[in-house]
C-alpha positions as CSV (number, residue, x, y, z in Angstrom):
1,X,-1.5,21.9,-4.6
2,X,-1.3,20.6,-1.1
3,X,-3.6,18.1,0.7
4,X,-3.3,17.6,4.5
5,X,-4.5,14.5,6.3
6,X,-5.1,15.6,10.1
7,X,-4.7,12.3,11.8
8,X,-4.7,13.8,15.2
9,X,-8.2,15.1,14.9
10,X,-10.2,12.1,13.6
11,X,-8.7,9.0,12.1
12,X,-11.9,7.4,11.2
13,X,-13.0,10.6,9.4
14,X,-10.1,10.6,7.1
15,X,-10.3,7.0,6.2
16,X,-14.1,7.1,5.3
17,X,-13.6,10.4,3.4
18,X,-11.1,9.2,1.1
19,X,-12.6,5.6,0.7
20,X,-15.4,6.8,-1.4
21,X,-13.0,7.6,-4.3
22,X,-11.0,4.6,-4.7
23,X,-11.2,3.9,-8.6
24,X,-9.7,0.4,-8.3
25,X,-12.0,-0.8,-5.7
26,X,-15.3,-1.1,-7.4
27,X,-18.0,-2.0,-4.9
28,X,-21.6,-2.5,-6.2
29,X,-24.1,-3.1,-3.3
30,X,-27.2,-5.0,-4.3
31,X,-29.9,-5.1,-1.8
32,X,-32.4,-7.9,-2.4
33,X,-35.9,-7.6,-1.2
34,X,-38.0,-10.7,-1.0
35,X,-41.8,-10.3,-1.6
36,X,-44.4,-10.4,1.2
37,X,-45.7,-13.8,2.3
38,X,-49.1,-14.0,1.5
39,X,-51.5,-16.5,0.4
40,X,-54.1,-15.4,-2.0
41,X,-56.0,-12.2,-1.3
42,X,-55.2,-10.5,2.0
43,X,-57.8,-11.0,4.7
44,X,-58.9,-8.7,7.4
45,X,-56.6,-8.6,10.4
46,X,-54.1,-10.8,8.5
47,X,-50.5,-9.9,9.6
48,X,-48.0,-9.3,6.7
49,X,-44.6,-10.8,7.4
50,X,-41.7,-9.4,5.7
51,X,-38.4,-11.0,5.4
52,X,-35.3,-8.8,6.3
53,X,-33.4,-7.3,3.5
54,X,-29.7,-8.2,3.1
55,X,-26.9,-7.0,1.0
56,X,-24.2,-8.6,-1.0
57,X,-21.0,-6.4,-1.9
58,X,-19.5,-7.3,-5.2
59,X,-15.9,-6.4,-5.2
60,X,-13.4,-6.4,-8.4
61,X,-10.3,-7.5,-6.4
62,X,-6.8,-6.8,-8.1
63,X,-3.6,-8.4,-7.2
64,X,0.0,-7.4,-8.0
65,X,1.9,-10.6,-8.2
66,X,5.7,-11.1,-8.2
67,X,7.1,-14.5,-9.2
68,X,10.5,-15.7,-8.8
69,X,12.5,-18.8,-8.7
70,X,14.7,-20.3,-6.0
71,X,17.5,-18.1,-7.2
72,X,15.6,-15.0,-7.1
73,X,15.2,-14.6,-10.8
74,X,11.9,-13.1,-11.9
75,X,9.6,-15.5,-13.9
76,X,8.0,-13.9,-17.0
77,X,6.6,-16.7,-19.1
78,X,3.5,-17.6,-17.1
79,X,-0.2,-17.3,-18.6
80,X,-3.4,-16.8,-16.9
81,X,-4.1,-20.5,-16.9
82,X,-1.0,-21.1,-14.8
83,X,-2.2,-19.1,-11.8
84,X,-4.8,-20.2,-9.1
85,X,-6.3,-17.6,-6.6
86,X,-7.9,-18.6,-3.4
87,X,-10.0,-16.2,-1.1
88,X,-10.5,-17.9,2.4
89,X,-9.7,-21.2,1.0
90,X,-12.4,-20.8,-1.9
91,X,-10.9,-20.9,-5.6
92,X,-11.8,-18.0,-7.5
93,X,-12.3,-17.5,-11.4
94,X,-9.6,-15.0,-12.8
95,X,-11.6,-12.4,-14.7
96,X,-8.6,-10.2,-15.5
97,X,-4.9,-11.0,-16.4
98,X,-2.0,-8.5,-17.7
99,X,1.7,-9.0,-17.8
100,X,3.4,-6.1,-19.7
101,X,7.1,-5.3,-18.8
102,X,6.8,-2.1,-20.7
103,X,3.7,-0.9,-19.0
104,X,4.2,2.4,-17.1
105,X,4.5,2.8,-13.2
106,X,2.8,5.0,-11.0
107,X,5.0,5.5,-8.0
108,X,4.1,7.4,-4.8
109,X,7.1,8.3,-2.6
110,X,6.0,8.5,1.0
111,X,9.3,10.3,2.5
112,X,9.8,10.7,6.3
113,X,10.9,14.3,7.0
114,X,10.8,14.2,10.6
115,X,13.4,15.3,13.0
116,X,15.3,12.2,13.4
117,X,16.1,11.9,9.6
118,X,18.3,15.0,10.0
119,X,20.7,12.8,12.2
120,X,23.7,11.1,10.4
121,X,23.0,12.9,6.9
122,X,20.0,10.6,6.3
123,X,17.8,13.1,4.9
124,X,20.1,14.6,2.4
125,X,21.4,11.2,1.3
126,X,17.7,10.1,0.7
127,X,17.0,13.4,-1.2
128,X,19.9,12.7,-3.3
129,X,18.9,9.1,-4.1
130,X,15.3,10.3,-5.0
131,X,16.6,12.8,-7.5
132,X,18.5,9.9,-9.3
133,X,15.3,7.8,-9.0
134,X,13.2,10.5,-10.8
135,X,15.9,11.5,-13.3
136,X,17.5,8.1,-14.2
137,X,15.7,5.1,-12.8
138,X,12.1,5.9,-13.8
139,X,11.1,6.0,-17.6
140,X,9.6,9.0,-19.2
141,X,6.2,7.3,-19.2
142,X,6.3,6.6,-15.5
143,X,4.6,9.1,-13.1
144,X,5.8,9.8,-9.6
145,X,4.2,11.7,-6.7
146,X,5.8,13.0,-3.4
147,X,4.0,12.6,0.0
148,X,5.9,13.8,3.0
149,X,5.1,13.0,6.7
150,X,5.9,14.8,10.1
151,X,4.0,16.1,13.2
152,X,1.0,14.0,12.6
153,X,0.3,15.1,9.0
154,X,0.8,13.7,5.6
155,X,1.1,16.3,2.9
156,X,1.0,15.8,-0.9
157,X,4.1,17.9,-1.9
158,X,3.9,16.8,-5.5
159,X,1.1,15.1,-7.3
160,X,1.2,12.2,-9.8
161,X,2.7,13.3,-13.0
162,X,5.2,12.1,-15.8
163,X,6.8,15.5,-15.5
164,X,9.4,15.0,-13.0
165,X,10.1,18.7,-12.5
166,X,7.5,19.4,-9.9
167,X,8.6,16.2,-7.9
168,X,12.2,17.5,-8.0
169,X,11.2,21.1,-7.0
170,X,9.1,19.9,-4.1
171,X,11.8,17.6,-3.0
172,X,14.2,20.4,-2.8
173,X,12.0,22.5,-0.7
174,X,11.7,19.8,2.2
175,X,13.4,20.0,5.5
176,X,13.5,17.6,8.4
177,X,11.5,18.7,11.4
178,X,9.2,17.6,14.1
179,X,8.0,14.2,15.4
180,X,7.3,11.0,13.5
181,X,3.7,9.6,13.0
182,X,5.0,6.6,11.0
183,X,1.9,4.4,11.6
184,X,-0.6,7.1,10.7
185,X,1.2,7.9,7.5
186,X,1.3,4.3,6.5
187,X,-2.3,4.0,7.1
188,X,-3.3,7.0,5.1
189,X,-1.0,7.1,2.2
190,X,-2.1,4.1,0.2
191,X,-5.7,5.7,-0.3
192,X,-3.8,8.5,-2.3
193,X,-1.5,5.9,-4.1
194,X,-4.6,4.2,-5.6
195,X,-5.8,7.2,-7.3
196,X,-2.9,7.1,-9.8
197,X,-3.8,6.5,-13.4
198,X,-1.4,3.7,-14.3
199,X,-2.6,0.0,-13.5
200,X,0.8,-0.7,-12.0
201,X,1.0,1.1,-8.7
202,X,3.6,1.1,-5.9
203,X,4.1,3.0,-2.8
204,X,7.8,3.6,-1.6
205,X,8.2,4.4,2.0
206,X,11.6,5.8,3.1
207,X,12.2,6.2,6.7
208,X,14.5,5.5,9.6
209,X,11.7,3.5,11.4
210,X,11.5,5.7,14.5
211,X,7.9,6.3,15.8
212,X,6.8,8.8,18.4
213,X,3.6,10.5,17.4
214,X,1.0,8.1,15.9
215,X,-2.5,7.5,17.1
216,X,-2.5,4.1,15.3
217,X,-0.7,0.9,16.1
218,X,1.4,-0.8,13.5
219,X,-1.2,-3.5,13.4
220,X,-4.1,-1.0,12.7
221,X,-2.0,0.7,10.0
222,X,-1.0,-2.7,8.4
223,X,-4.9,-3.6,8.4
224,X,-5.8,-0.5,6.7
225,X,-2.9,-0.5,4.2
226,X,-3.5,-4.0,2.9
227,X,-7.2,-3.3,2.0
228,X,-5.9,-0.9,-0.7
229,X,-4.4,-2.8,-4.0
230,X,-1.0,-1.1,-3.7
231,X,2.1,-2.8,-2.6
232,X,4.4,-1.1,-0.2
233,X,8.0,-1.1,-0.6
234,X,9.9,0.0,2.4
235,X,13.3,1.3,2.6
236,X,14.6,1.4,6.3
237,X,17.6,3.7,6.0
238,X,20.2,3.9,8.7
239,X,17.9,2.6,11.6
240,X,19.4,3.8,14.8
241,X,21.2,1.2,16.8
242,X,22.6,3.3,19.6
243,X,20.3,3.2,22.6
244,X,21.1,6.9,23.3
245,X,19.5,8.0,20.0
246,X,16.5,5.7,20.4
247,X,16.0,7.1,23.9
248,X,15.8,10.6,22.5
249,X,13.4,9.9,19.9
250,X,11.3,6.9,20.5
251,X,7.7,6.9,22.1
252,X,7.7,3.6,23.6
253,X,10.4,2.0,25.7
254,X,10.0,-1.3,23.8
255,X,10.9,0.4,20.6
256,X,14.3,-1.4,19.5
257,X,16.3,-1.7,16.3
258,X,14.8,-5.3,15.9
259,X,11.2,-4.2,16.5
260,X,11.6,-1.3,14.0
261,X,12.8,-3.9,11.4
262,X,9.8,-6.2,12.2
263,X,7.3,-3.5,11.9
264,X,8.6,-2.4,8.5
265,X,8.7,-5.9,7.3
266,X,5.2,-6.3,8.5
267,X,4.0,-3.4,6.3
268,X,5.7,-4.7,3.3
269,X,4.8,-8.4,3.6
270,X,1.0,-7.7,4.3
271,X,0.8,-5.7,1.1
272,X,2.8,-7.6,-1.2
273,X,5.7,-5.4,-1.3
274,X,9.5,-5.8,-0.2
275,X,11.5,-4.2,2.6
276,X,15.0,-3.2,2.3
277,X,17.3,-2.2,5.4
278,X,20.3,-0.2,4.2
279,X,23.2,1.9,5.6
280,X,24.8,3.8,2.7
281,X,24.0,5.6,-0.5
282,X,25.4,2.7,-2.7
283,X,22.9,0.5,-1.3
284,X,20.1,3.1,-1.4
285,X,20.5,3.6,-5.1
286,X,20.6,-0.3,-5.7
287,X,17.3,-0.6,-4.0
288,X,15.6,1.8,-6.1
289,X,16.8,0.2,-9.3
290,X,15.7,-3.2,-8.0
291,X,12.3,-1.8,-7.2
292,X,11.8,-0.5,-10.6
293,X,13.0,-3.7,-12.1
294,X,10.6,-5.8,-10.1
295,X,7.6,-3.6,-11.0
296,X,8.2,-4.3,-14.6
297,X,8.0,-8.0,-14.0
298,X,4.9,-8.0,-12.0
299,X,1.6,-9.8,-13.1
300,X,-1.7,-8.0,-12.4
301,X,-4.5,-10.5,-11.8
302,X,-8.0,-9.8,-11.0
303,X,-11.2,-11.5,-9.8
304,X,-14.6,-11.0,-8.5
305,X,-15.4,-11.3,-4.8
306,X,-19.1,-11.6,-3.5
307,X,-19.2,-10.6,0.1
308,X,-22.1,-10.6,2.7
309,X,-19.9,-9.1,5.7
310,X,-16.8,-7.0,6.3
311,X,-14.6,-9.9,7.7
312,X,-11.0,-10.1,6.6
313,X,-10.3,-12.3,3.7
314,X,-7.2,-14.2,3.4
315,X,-5.5,-14.5,-0.2
316,X,-3.4,-17.2,-1.7
317,X,-2.0,-17.4,-5.1
318,X,-0.1,-20.3,-6.4
319,X,1.1,-21.6,-9.9
320,X,0.2,-24.9,-11.5
321,X,3.8,-25.3,-12.6
322,X,7.2,-24.6,-11.2
323,X,8.4,-24.4,-7.5
324,X,8.1,-20.5,-7.4
325,X,8.2,-17.9,-4.8
326,X,5.1,-15.9,-5.2
327,X,4.6,-12.4,-3.5
328,X,1.2,-10.5,-3.2
329,X,-0.8,-9.1,-0.5
330,X,-1.9,-11.5,2.3
331,X,-5.5,-10.5,2.3
332,X,-7.9,-7.6,2.6
């Protein structure tokens, strides 16, 4: 089954349509009405004064948290009491805590199939690496889905399943073509990834970073993506360094190899994921093993947020012990 997100037509319509089915973002809206102000029995000609209603949105917020020491080793012995969460500087009470290294993963692969990926054998090497990911890196209980993007559309080529055959069959059918709407794809795809059944979820973006067809800016895409509770892992594969290649494919004259890396880093950091910038198959395969390894070590921590407006909330997670490096999404 195929779903297409037509970003060229109406970006807001796509976002609002899908946002109603996020299972991990439970929002209960309570509208509190105050009684009318009266004194005893109402008199003839007395004006009834009614206070305006207001709403408080109650969100169950879930964070995927990675903890490492100064040498990059994963820390697995922390308990719920060892963590402190702040939202906009206000300490929150942890309502959910889970850390299970054997828990299954739901991985959504977002693969760039635009024309520039055909250069330098990038697409074929990524295809080979993804086959190994499905067959050898992921466990039998892990589920995987394949999203592909080119020419302003994101297509679900294979839905989430523990049966890797559909993923591999869809992967074999793909070809590199068309333009690259990278920012639009990053904005759209987390809303599909959040539908996966497993508690541990991740989005794996594989791209050469070229952008020439999006309606959204990198900042807009990041703002949308970080509101969804799915970390984005980015593999920037064989990012073009030669200006003549960039000139043929880029949309903006300001797009440079450094700018591409900064944008991809932005997507990963904002959502609590991680970015890899690679140039050969050996590194590509190593990064996939590392992503799977990191996911097995993650903590899933939840709390309740009471909101009276839609302003951005900054998030901070710290531990009571150890001088650890903590990675999670920056806010929502």
